[in-house]
The first five atom37 places (N, CA, C, CB, O) and aatype in JSON, in Angstrom:
{
  "aatype": [12, 7, 11, 19, 0, 19, 10, 13, 11, 19, 18, 0, 6, 3, 7, 12, 6, 15, 6, 0, 11, 11, 2, 9, 15, 6, 5, 10, 11, 14, 16, 0, 12, 5, 6, 6, 6, 9, 0, 13, 7, 9, 11, 9, 10, 11, 19, 12, 13, 19, 18, 6, 3, 6, 5, 7, 15, 15, 11, 10, 6, 6, 5, 10, 1, 11, 19, 8, 7, 19, 1, 6, 19, 6, 19, 12, 6, 6, 15, 10, 19],
  "atom_mask": [
    [1, 1, 1, 1, 1],
    [1, 1, 1, 0, 1],
    [1, 1, 1, 1, 1],
    [1, 1, 1, 1, 1],
    [1, 1, 1, 1, 1],
    [1, 1, 1, 1, 1],
    [1, 1, 1, 1, 1],
    [1, 1, 1, 1, 1],
    [1, 1, 1, 1, 1],
    [1, 1, 1, 1, 1],
    [1, 1, 1, 1, 1],
    [1, 1, 1, 1, 1],
    [1, 1, 1, 1, 1],
    [1, 1, 1, 1, 1],
    [1, 1, 1, 0, 1],
    [1, 1, 1, 1, 1],
    [1, 1, 1, 1, 1],
    [1, 1, 1, 1, 1],
    [1, 1, 1, 1, 1],
    [1, 1, 1, 1, 1],
    [1, 1, 1, 1, 1],
    [1, 1, 1, 1, 1],
    [1, 1, 1, 1, 1],
    [1, 1, 1, 1, 1],
    [1, 1, 1, 1, 1],
    [1, 1, 1, 1, 1],
    [1, 1, 1, 1, 1],
    [1, 1, 1, 1, 1],
    [1, 1, 1, 1, 1],
    [1, 1, 1, 1, 1],
    [1, 1, 1, 1, 1],
    [1, 1, 1, 1, 1],
    [1, 1, 1, 1, 1],
    [1, 1, 1, 1, 1],
    [1, 1, 1, 1, 1],
    [1, 1, 1, 1, 1],
    [1, 1, 1, 1, 1],
    [1, 1, 1, 1, 1],
    [1, 1, 1, 1, 1],
    [1, 1, 1, 1, 1],
    [1, 1, 1, 0, 1],
    [1, 1, 1, 1, 1],
    [1, 1, 1, 1, 1],
    [1, 1, 1, 1, 1],
    [1, 1, 1, 1, 1],
    [1, 1, 1, 1, 1],
    [1, 1, 1, 1, 1],
    [1, 1, 1, 1, 1],
    [1, 1, 1, 1, 1],
    [1, 1, 1, 1, 1],
    [1, 1, 1, 1, 1],
    [1, 1, 1, 1, 1],
    [1, 1, 1, 1, 1],
    [1, 1, 1, 1, 1],
    [1, 1, 1, 1, 1],
    [1, 1, 1, 0, 1],
    [1, 1, 1, 1, 1],
    [1, 1, 1, 1, 1],
    [1, 1, 1, 1, 1],
    [1, 1, 1, 1, 1],
    [1, 1, 1, 1, 1],
    [1, 1, 1, 1, 1],
    [1, 1, 1, 1, 1],
    [1, 1, 1, 1, 1],
    [1, 1, 1, 1, 1],
    [1, 1, 1, 1, 1],
    [1, 1, 1, 1, 1],
    [1, 1, 1, 1, 1],
    [1, 1, 1, 0, 1],
    [1, 1, 1, 1, 1],
    [1, 1, 1, 1, 1],
    [1, 1, 1, 1, 1],
    [1, 1, 1, 1, 1],
    [1, 1, 1, 1, 1],
    [1, 1, 1, 1, 1],
    [1, 1, 1, 1, 1],
    [1, 1, 1, 1, 1],
    [1, 1, 1, 1, 1],
    [1, 1, 1, 1, 1],
    [1, 1, 1, 1, 1],
    [1, 1, 1, 1, 1]
  ],
  "atom_positions": [
    [[86.91, -63.92, 26.53], [85.7, -64.57, 26.97], [84.49, -63.78, 26.49], [85.69, -64.72, 28.51], [84.57, -62.57, 26.26]],
    [[83.37, -64.47, 26.33], [82.15, -63.84, 25.87], [81.24, -63.45, 27.01], [0.0, 0.0, 0.0], [81.57, -63.57, 28.18]],
    [[80.09, -62.98, 26.62], [79.07, -62.62, 27.61], [78.01, -63.71, 27.65], [78.43, -61.23, 27.29], [77.74, -64.38, 26.65]],
    [[77.41, -63.86, 28.81], [76.37, -64.86, 29.03], [75.12, -64.14, 29.52], [76.83, -65.95, 30.05], [75.19, -63.22, 30.33]],
    [[73.96, -64.57, 29.02], [72.68, -64.08, 29.52], [72.03, -65.23, 30.27], [71.75, -63.56, 28.35], [71.98, -66.36, 29.78]],
    [[71.54, -64.94, 31.45], [70.84, -65.96, 32.25], [69.51, -65.38, 32.7], [71.7, -66.41, 33.47], [69.43, -64.24, 33.17]],
    [[68.46, -66.2, 32.56], [67.12, -65.79, 32.95], [66.68, -66.67, 34.12], [66.11, -65.91, 31.75], [66.66, -67.89, 34.02]],
    [[66.34, -66.02, 35.22], [65.91, -66.72, 36.43], [64.41, -66.57, 36.61], [66.65, -66.18, 37.67], [63.82, -65.55, 36.26]],
    [[63.79, -67.61, 37.15], [62.4, -67.57, 37.58], [62.45, -67.43, 39.1], [61.59, -68.86, 37.13], [62.98, -68.3, 39.79]],
    [[61.9, -66.34, 39.61], [61.97, -66.04, 41.04], [60.57, -66.04, 41.64], [62.67, -64.67, 41.28], [59.68, -65.33, 41.17]],
    [[60.4, -66.84, 42.68], [59.14, -66.88, 43.43], [59.34, -66.06, 44.71], [58.71, -68.36, 43.77], [60.31, -66.26, 45.44]],
    [[58.42, -65.15, 44.95], [58.5, -64.31, 46.15], [57.76, -64.99, 47.3], [57.91, -62.9, 45.89], [56.91, -65.86, 47.09]],
    [[58.09, -64.59, 48.52], [57.33, -65.01, 49.69], [55.89, -64.51, 49.51], [57.98, -64.47, 51.03], [55.67, -63.51, 48.82]],
    [[54.94, -65.17, 50.12], [53.53, -64.78, 50.01], [53.32, -63.32, 50.39], [52.65, -65.68, 50.89], [53.7, -62.88, 51.48]],
    [[52.71, -62.57, 49.47], [52.4, -61.17, 49.72], [53.58, -60.22, 49.64], [0.0, 0.0, 0.0], [53.44, -59.04, 49.96]],
    [[54.75, -60.71, 49.21], [55.94, -59.86, 49.18], [56.48, -59.65, 47.76], [57.04, -60.47, 50.06], [57.66, -59.36, 47.58]],
    [[55.63, -59.79, 46.76], [56.07, -59.68, 45.37], [56.7, -58.33, 45.07], [54.92, -59.93, 44.43], [57.79, -58.27, 44.49]],
    [[56.02, -57.25, 45.45], [56.55, -55.92, 45.13], [57.82, -55.62, 45.92], [55.49, -54.84, 45.41], [58.73, -54.96, 45.41]],
    [[57.89, -56.09, 47.17], [59.1, -55.87, 47.97], [60.28, -56.66, 47.39], [58.86, -56.28, 49.43], [61.39, -56.14, 47.32]],
    [[60.04, -57.9, 46.98], [61.11, -58.71, 46.37], [61.6, -58.04, 45.09], [60.61, -60.15, 46.09], [62.8, -57.97, 44.84]],
    [[60.67, -57.57, 44.28], [61.02, -56.9, 43.02], [61.89, -55.67, 43.28], [59.75, -56.5, 42.25], [62.89, -55.46, 42.61]],
    [[61.48, -54.87, 44.26], [62.23, -53.66, 44.61], [63.62, -54.02, 45.12], [61.47, -52.84, 45.67], [64.61, -53.41, 44.71]],
    [[63.71, -55.0, 46.02], [65.01, -55.4, 46.59], [65.95, -55.96, 45.54], [64.8, -56.42, 47.7], [67.14, -55.66, 45.55]],
    [[65.44, -56.78, 44.64], [66.27, -57.34, 43.57], [66.81, -56.21, 42.7], [65.47, -58.36, 42.72], [68.0, -56.18, 42.38]],
    [[65.92, -55.29, 42.33], [66.31, -54.18, 41.47], [67.39, -53.31, 42.11], [65.09, -53.32, 41.14], [68.36, -52.94, 41.45]],
    [[67.22, -53.0, 43.39], [68.18, -52.14, 44.08], [69.5, -52.84, 44.39], [67.57, -51.62, 45.36], [70.57, -52.24, 44.24]],
    [[69.45, -54.1, 44.81], [70.65, -54.79, 45.27], [71.47, -55.4, 44.14], [70.27, -55.86, 46.24], [72.7, -55.38, 44.2]],
    [[70.81, -55.94, 43.1], [71.55, -56.71, 42.09], [71.58, -56.07, 40.72], [70.95, -58.06, 41.97], [72.34, -56.51, 39.85]],
    [[70.79, -55.04, 40.5], [70.78, -54.3, 39.22], [70.68, -55.23, 38.01], [72.04, -53.45, 39.11], [71.61, -55.29, 37.21]],
    [[69.55, -55.96, 37.86], [69.41, -56.86, 36.73], [69.31, -56.11, 35.4], [68.18, -57.74, 36.91], [68.97, -54.92, 35.38]],
    [[69.6, -56.8, 34.31], [69.48, -56.22, 32.98], [68.01, -55.98, 32.64], [70.14, -57.14, 31.93], [67.67, -54.96, 32.04]],
    [[67.16, -56.93, 33.02], [65.72, -56.8, 32.79], [64.96, -57.59, 33.85], [65.34, -57.31, 31.36], [65.47, -58.55, 34.42]],
    [[63.72, -57.15, 34.11], [62.88, -57.85, 35.08], [61.43, -57.68, 34.66], [63.12, -57.33, 36.53], [61.0, -56.59, 34.28]],
    [[60.68, -58.78, 34.73], [59.28, -58.75, 34.33], [58.46, -59.6, 35.29], [59.12, -59.25, 32.88], [58.89, -60.69, 35.69]],
    [[57.29, -59.11, 35.66], [56.38, -59.86, 36.51], [55.39, -60.61, 35.62], [55.63, -58.92, 37.52], [54.89, -60.05, 34.65]],
    [[55.12, -61.87, 35.95], [54.21, -62.67, 35.14], [53.29, -63.5, 36.04], [55.0, -63.59, 34.19], [53.74, -64.13, 36.99]],
    [[52.0, -63.48, 35.72], [51.05, -64.31, 36.46], [51.04, -65.69, 35.81], [49.6, -63.67, 36.47], [50.84, -65.81, 34.6]],
    [[51.25, -66.74, 36.62], [51.33, -68.08, 36.04], [50.06, -68.9, 36.26], [52.51, -68.82, 36.63], [49.74, -69.75, 35.43]],
    [[49.32, -68.67, 37.36], [48.07, -69.38, 37.58], [47.41, -68.91, 38.87], [48.31, -70.9, 37.64], [48.08, -68.7, 39.88]],
    [[46.1, -68.74, 38.82], [45.3, -68.46, 40.02], [45.9, -67.4, 40.93], [45.12, -69.72, 40.79], [45.91, -67.57, 42.15]],
    [[46.38, -66.32, 40.37], [46.93, -65.23, 41.16], [48.37, -65.42, 41.6], [0.0, 0.0, 0.0], [48.94, -64.55, 42.26]],
    [[48.98, -66.54, 41.23], [50.39, -66.77, 41.57], [51.25, -66.03, 40.56], [50.73, -68.31, 41.59], [51.1, -66.2, 39.35]],
    [[52.16, -65.2, 41.08], [53.03, -64.41, 40.21], [54.48, -64.82, 40.41], [52.85, -62.91, 40.48], [54.9, -65.2, 41.51]],
    [[55.24, -64.72, 39.33], [56.68, -64.93, 39.4], [57.36, -63.69, 38.83], [57.11, -66.23, 38.62], [56.74, -62.88, 38.14]],
    [[58.63, -63.58, 39.13], [59.46, -62.55, 38.5], [60.42, -63.26, 37.57], [60.23, -61.69, 39.56], [61.07, -64.23, 37.96]],
    [[60.52, -62.79, 36.35], [61.55, -63.26, 35.43], [62.65, -62.21, 35.47], [60.99, -63.48, 33.95], [62.43, -61.05, 35.12]],
    [[63.83, -62.62, 35.9], [64.94, -61.7, 36.12], [66.11, -62.09, 35.23], [65.36, -61.68, 37.62], [66.58, -63.23, 35.29]],
    [[66.57, -61.17, 34.4], [67.67, -61.45, 33.48], [68.92, -60.67, 33.85], [67.25, -61.13, 32.05], [68.87, -59.49, 34.21]],
    [[70.05, -61.36, 33.74], [71.35, -60.73, 33.94], [72.23, -61.07, 32.73], [72.02, -61.22, 35.27], [72.15, -62.17, 32.18]],
    [[73.06, -60.13, 32.33], [74.09, -60.36, 31.31], [75.42, -60.07, 31.99], [73.89, -59.45, 30.02], [75.59, -59.01, 32.6]],
    [[76.36, -61.02, 31.89], [77.62, -60.89, 32.62], [78.74, -61.55, 31.82], [77.51, -61.52, 34.03], [78.49, -62.27, 30.86]],
    [[79.98, -61.28, 32.23], [81.14, -61.89, 31.6], [81.17, -63.38, 31.92], [82.45, -61.21, 32.06], [80.83, -63.79, 33.03]],
    [[81.57, -64.18, 30.96], [81.51, -65.64, 31.04], [82.2, -66.23, 32.27], [82.12, -66.23, 29.81], [81.72, -67.22, 32.82]],
    [[83.3, -65.65, 32.71], [84.04, -66.24, 33.84], [83.34, -66.07, 35.19], [85.41, -65.61, 33.91], [83.74, -66.71, 36.16]],
    [[82.31, -65.22, 35.29], [81.63, -64.98, 36.56], [80.79, -66.18, 37.01], [80.74, -63.75, 36.45], [80.86, -66.56, 38.18]],
    [[80.03, -66.79, 36.13], [79.2, -67.94, 36.48], [77.85, -67.56, 37.06], [0.0, 0.0, 0.0], [77.74, -66.6, 37.82]],
    [[76.82, -68.32, 36.7], [75.46, -68.0, 37.14], [75.18, -68.48, 38.56], [74.45, -68.61, 36.19], [74.25, -67.99, 39.2]],
    [[75.96, -69.43, 39.07], [75.69, -69.95, 40.41], [75.86, -68.87, 41.48], [76.61, -71.13, 40.72], [75.14, -68.87, 42.47]],
    [[76.79, -67.96, 41.28], [76.98, -66.86, 42.22], [75.77, -65.94, 42.22], [78.27, -66.06, 41.89], [75.31, -65.5, 43.27]],
    [[75.24, -65.64, 41.03], [74.04, -64.81, 40.92], [72.84, -65.5, 41.57], [73.73, -64.49, 39.45], [72.04, -64.85, 42.24]],
    [[72.74, -66.8, 41.37], [71.63, -67.55, 41.97], [71.69, -67.48, 43.5], [71.66, -69.02, 41.5], [70.67, -67.3, 44.15]],
    [[72.88, -67.62, 44.06], [73.05, -67.51, 45.52], [72.66, -66.12, 46.01], [74.52, -67.81, 45.91], [71.98, -65.98, 47.03]],
    [[73.07, -65.09, 45.28], [72.74, -63.72, 45.68], [71.23, -63.48, 45.62], [73.46, -62.72, 44.77], [70.68, -62.82, 46.51]],
    [[70.56, -64.01, 44.6], [69.11, -63.87, 44.49], [68.41, -64.54, 45.66], [68.61, -64.45, 43.17], [67.44, -64.0, 46.2]],
    [[68.88, -65.71, 46.06], [68.26, -66.45, 47.16], [68.36, -65.68, 48.49], [68.93, -67.84, 47.31], [67.52, -65.86, 49.37]],
    [[69.36, -64.84, 48.63], [69.58, -64.1, 49.87], [68.76, -62.8, 49.95], [71.04, -63.77, 50.01], [68.69, -62.18, 51.01]],
    [[68.14, -62.4, 48.85], [67.37, -61.15, 48.82], [66.11, -61.32, 49.67], [67.0, -60.76, 47.36], [65.4, -62.31, 49.55]],
    [[65.86, -60.33, 50.52], [64.67, -60.35, 51.39], [63.4, -60.38, 50.54], [64.66, -59.12, 52.34], [63.21, -59.53, 49.66]],
    [[62.54, -61.35, 50.8], [61.28, -61.48, 50.08], [61.29, -62.58, 49.04], [0.0, 0.0, 0.0], [60.24, -62.92, 48.49]],
    [[62.47, -63.15, 48.75], [62.58, -64.22, 47.76], [62.45, -65.57, 48.46], [63.94, -64.12, 47.0], [63.1, -65.83, 49.47]],
    [[61.57, -66.42, 47.88], [61.36, -67.76, 48.45], [62.12, -68.83, 47.68], [59.87, -68.09, 48.45], [62.74, -69.7, 48.28]],
    [[62.08, -68.76, 46.33], [62.68, -69.8, 45.51], [63.22, -69.2, 44.22], [61.67, -70.91, 45.2], [62.67, -68.23, 43.7]],
    [[64.31, -69.79, 43.69], [64.94, -69.32, 42.47], [65.24, -70.51, 41.58], [66.23, -68.51, 42.78], [65.75, -71.53, 42.05]],
    [[64.93, -70.39, 40.28], [65.24, -71.42, 39.29], [65.88, -70.76, 38.09], [63.97, -72.22, 38.88], [65.52, -69.64, 37.73]],
    [[66.84, -71.44, 37.46], [67.4, -70.96, 36.2], [66.46, -71.44, 35.09], [68.87, -71.49, 35.98], [66.21, -72.63, 34.95]],
    [[65.95, -70.48, 34.31], [65.06, -70.83, 33.19], [65.87, -71.07, 31.92], [64.02, -69.73, 32.95], [65.66, -72.06, 31.23]],
    [[66.78, -70.16, 31.63], [67.59, -70.22, 30.41], [68.95, -69.62, 30.69], [66.89, -69.49, 29.23], [69.1, -68.72, 31.52]],
    [[69.93, -70.13, 29.97], [71.28, -69.57, 30.05], [71.94, -69.78, 28.69], [72.13, -70.24, 31.2], [71.97, -70.89, 28.18]],
    [[72.48, -68.7, 28.1], [73.08, -68.83, 26.78], [74.14, -67.75, 26.55], [72.0, -68.75, 25.69], [74.16, -66.72, 27.23]],
    [[74.99, -68.01, 25.59], [76.0, -67.02, 25.2], [75.32, -65.91, 24.42], [77.14, -67.68, 24.36], [74.36, -66.15, 23.69]],
    [[75.82, -64.71, 24.58], [75.26, -63.56, 23.87], [76.22, -63.14, 22.8], [74.96, -62.38, 24.83], [75.95, -62.19, 22.07]]
  ]
}
């Protein structure tokens, strides 16, 4: 099996951007994470994971949703590496 890269768009609870970023980093150990301002002070986190193909991104999405400070999670991109 190959490796898969998945990029999530993560919205934090109001005023909890830095806490969500810290919790995601400590709990899930993403491959990469970047903060981006999308409009009028609204920020998102772009969080990337690379994993073995049999794991599936839905499990990662569930884990992200459970992180303290996270409000919403969307899959932006998913592809074989």
